[in-house]
Structures are given as structure tokens and as C-alpha cells.
N, C-alpha and C positions, 0 to 999 in steps of 0.2 A: 074526568079527566082538564085542565084546563085549555082554552080554545088555543092551536095554534098562531103564531103570529107574520106579519109580513115578513118578519128574517126569516123565518125556519120554512117558508114554502122557500124562498130566495136559494138557500143554502141548498133546500133538494136538485132544485133547477141545477143550481152551481156546478154540483157533482155529477150531474147526470152530462152537462156539457161537455166539462173537462176530466172526468173518468179519472180521478183521483180526489182524498179527502183535500192530498198537499193542497195542491195547485188550486182543489175551489175556497180551500181556506186561505190562501194568496189572496184570489180573487175577492173576497169578500172582507179583506182585513182582518181577520179574528186569526186565531191558533187553531191549530188544527185540532187538539183534544178536545177544544170548547166546542167546533165544530163538531165531533163525533157525540160527543154530550149531548148536544143540540139536536141529534139527527136519532139518537138514543131513546131519547122524551118525544120525539114525534112517533116516533115511531110503538112505544110502549103505549102513546095515548092513540093510537088508533090498532093499537090491535094485531098488525099485520107488518111482517119487515120488508121495508122498501126498497132494499139492498142487497144485493150477496155478497158478501164481503168474504176475501182470504189474506192472506201476508200477500200476496204478489197483486190482486186485482179488484177494483169495485166494480160491477155491475146490476143496471134493476133488474130488479122482482117484478114477477107479474105482475103484483099490485102496484110495483114502484113504476113501471112502464104506463098504465093506464091513469095512475094519478098525477105522474109528468103530461099526459095526451089532458086530463082536465084543469089544473092547473094554472098551463102554460097560458094558454087564452084568456085566461080569468086574469091574472097578473098582466098582461099585459094592456087588457080594459083600465085596469089600476093605475098604472103605472102610465097611460096614455090621462087619466084625469089627472095626475097631480104634476103633471108636464101643463095640464091644462092651467093650472092654479099656477107652475111659476111662471108662465108664461106673461101671466100681470106685473113679475116684475123687472125692473127693467136694465137691473145684471146681472150677467148671465153669471151663472153658477149651476152648480151640481156635476153629475159625470156623463159624460156620453161613450156610447159603448158601439164600434164600427169593426165591420167585419167586413176583412177584403182577402184578394188572394196577394198572394209572397211581394207579384210584383205590382202589382197597388200598392200594397204596401209601399216599397221602395218608394213608389215613383211619388206618393202623395204624403210621406211622412216629413220632411224639411218644408217644402214650398204649404203646404193646408195646414197638415196637426200639429208641427211644433210654432206656426206661427201664429195658431190658434191659441197655443197655452200662452204664447207671450203679451199678447193683448191680450189674452180675458185672466184674471188671474186666479179666479175661482171657480175656474175649469176643469176639469179633470178630464180623461181620455181614456177608455180603452182600447187598442186595437190590435184586435185579435186577426191573424192568417194562415188562411187553410185554405186548402185548393176543393174542398168537397164546397159543394155551393148549398150553402143553410136557408131554412126560415129564417131570415131575422128576426119575425117578428114573433115567432113560437117560441125561438131562444135568446128572447131578451138584447135584442140589438134594436142599437135608434137604426142608424146605418147602412149599406150597402156598400161595396165598390168590385165593380166587374165589368170586363169588356161588354159595350151595350148588346150586344146580341145573348147573351147569358140574362141582360137583367128581365124579373117578371114581369109580365104583363100587367098585372094587377099594382103596380106602383110606379109613383113616379120619379122618373128619371132624369137626373140634371148632366148634362153632356163633360166632362175635363178638361176636354183639349181636342187638339190635332189625331186622324188616326195616325195607329200606327202602320208600318211593317213588319213583316216575317225576314228572317234572314239564313241563310245555308250559309254554313262556312266549315271550315277543316282545315288543318294546320299544314301548313309548307312542305314539314315529311309525309305527313299522311298523302300529297296527291304526285310526289315526286315519284316516277317509276308507273305513277298509274294514268289511266286516260282522265283529262277531266271532265266534269261531266257537262255535256253544251247543252242538252235538254232533260225535261223530269226522266224521261225512261231511262236515262244513264244510271239514275241512281240506281237503277237494283242490281248494273255493275259491281255495287261497292256495301260495304258494310257501312248501317248506319244506324244511332245511336235512336232506339223506338224509345216513343213518351207512352206509359200506359197514363189514362185519363181517370178523375174521381169518377166517374161511373163504372172502372175498368176497364173499358175498351180501351184498344192499342189507337191512335191518336195518325189518324193518313194526314201527309203532305199535302197541302194546298197551293198551287201555283192558278196563274192567272197570266197572259197577253194575249191584248188585241182579241179580248172577249172567248180568249180559248180559255177552255177551265179545266186543267188538266187535278185531280187523286191521285195521289200511290200512294199504293198499302207496302213502304221499304222492307226490305229486307236487313238483319241486325241478329247479334248475336246479344247486344247486350240490350236489356228491359229497362229501363229506372221510369219516376212518377214526379223528379224535381226536379225544377229547371236546372238552378245551379250544380247537383253533381251531372247532371246529365253537358252542364259547361265543361267540369273539372274533365270528366272521359273523353272529352272530343280535345282538349288544349291535352292531356294525354296519347292521343292519338291514336286512341280506341276507334276512333271512324268520324262519317259526318253529323253534324248538327242542325237539327231545325230550330228557332228561338226567336223569338220578338230582337227587333234590330237593337236596342236600347239596353239589351245584355250580355251583348255582345259587342258593344260598338268600339269600345277602349281598345279590346282585343285587335279587332280587327284596324284600327288606327294605328297600334304600336307593331301590326304584322306578324299576330302571333296566331291569327288566323287569317285566310282569306278567303272574301268573301265570292260564293258562286252562284250560279242563275239568279243573278238578280233584277234581271230585267224580264225572272217569272214571276218574282215575288211582289204581292199583291200587298194595296194596302188593306189594313185590317180595321175593323172596329173598336174606338180609343175607348179610354176608360169612360164608366160614369158614376155617376153618388147615387144610389136610390132610400129609399123611402117610403114607409107607407103616410097616404094620404094623412093629415089630422088636421080640421079643424082651428087649433090652438100650437099648434107646435111649442116646446120651450124656448125660453130667448136662444140659452144657449146652442142651440137646433136651428132656428134663425139666425146667428150669429155665423154661423156653419155655412151651411145653405151660401149666404153674399156672400162670404171667402171666398166658395168655390163658384159661383161666377164671376167674381174678381178675379181667380185663378185660372177661370178657361178664358173669356177675354185676353187676358196677358200672354197665354198660351198661341192667341189666334191670332195674334197683333204681333207675336214674334218668328 
């Protein structure tokens, strides 16, 4: 058997990450047919099936899960070694892979990512947004972006700006004829849009005023796991919602939503860019970090 190359190993990890051959092929810049043939050759050479395939789904076999767990750290080391060599070049080039929450992705796409690509035409960025908190090293990402309280302790964190705030909102129609909440406990008399966290737990609404901290396990008939869908439900008059302020700022300004309990909604940790410590980061990563520091300084001044 001809030994598997890095491209074949990257293909296995890409399919494991993306969940489909088509999505992995797009990420790798190859055809689905070529990817399928590459995996078939690798499986034939190994003598085991790495993926269970049906017409509708692809999942790792037991052998595949063991293979991915063993190969991921090794490939991360190889990428680090290659980055160290590339760092000796003065012109940033190559690919940076960033994992972020959807809100963080929206926050940084224009001031950071698009500006980075304008400044460095030989760079590429693969920005993956998801609410699941991933191991960025094991899953092949160079950087992660999450709120400061979610950054793993073994990572180097770079704050991107000011702390944010929550906002409790409802439509004027929802509040018509209903008592407006004055303190957090008043929410228990309302239908609230409940949100399921990536760990499958229901989010408890957090409030603070003058040192008093209150967490409310609100009630409601609708449970969602995506902020944009929750916002749409609130705008349709389904109940009261709890959001990061900038997600509903335009709706509040336009009068579509009314803000509630504003004196009870505290600042929350701002977004941080985080990455593993490396002796010789690539020229592209170094350039992006420099831009992130510049972005943070501008946010603090503004």
C-alpha cells in the first residue's frame, strides 16, 4: 500500500468536521468524486472502513473515531511546524481558519476579516460559525472567537473591545394590556422565549443591580437554540426575549421592540480572540493579531 499523504489525512478530518463529503470537498477545494475516491483508497489501504455511509448521512465508524483522535494532534503538530517555516517569510500568505459564534462572526467580519483580506491579498480566511464550543487545535482551527468567559484557560486571549450588555425586549403589542415587568421576578407572569445552550441546558436569564444578582429560570412555551430565530419570534409577538444588545439595537431604535428592565441588565464579557501559544506563529497569524489589537484599541477609544 502506498502510504497516505497529508492531503488524505486532511480529507478524513474535513469529512469528520463537516459531516458530509460535499461540504468537506468544498472546504478542500476538490470535487466530491475525487474526495470519495481518495477516502476509498485510504480505507482499502488500511483495511478498515473509516466512515459509515448511507444515501442520507455520513458518520465515523468506531475505527474512524479512533483514527481521527490519533491523527488530529499529529496534524496539528505538523501544521505548527509548517507555520514556523512560513513565519520566516515576510509576506503573509496561506489560509487562516477561524471558529466563532454566530454573533462574534457578525461582529468581526467587516472590521477584522474583510479588512485583513484587503490588506493581505495572498491570504485566505475560512470563518466557521457555530454555537458549539470546539477544541480549536483538535479541529484544525488557528483561532477562536468567543466571549471572555468561554475562552479555554490554556489559550492566549486577546480582548477585541468593550464589554457588551444584555437586552430584555418585547413588542408594543405584547405589552399592550399586560403589566410591564419592573423587577426580574415579574417575568414569571409572561411567556418568554427560552433558549437552549450548546450543552443542551436551558439558559437562565441573568440580572444584576447595585450588587444584587438574580437568575431567573423563565417560563415559556417556545424553546429555541438560535438567536436570530428567537428575535424573529419576539418580533412576531410570541413573548419576551433576552438578547445581546447589538442583536436588537436597530429594532429598539425603530420602535419595533421595547426594552425592559434596563437597569437590571449588566455588562457581560466582551469577545476575545484566542489561540494556542506557539513559538513561531505564521506571518498571516501575526498580521491578524496585530490588526485585532488595533481593532481593540479603536473600540476602546470610540
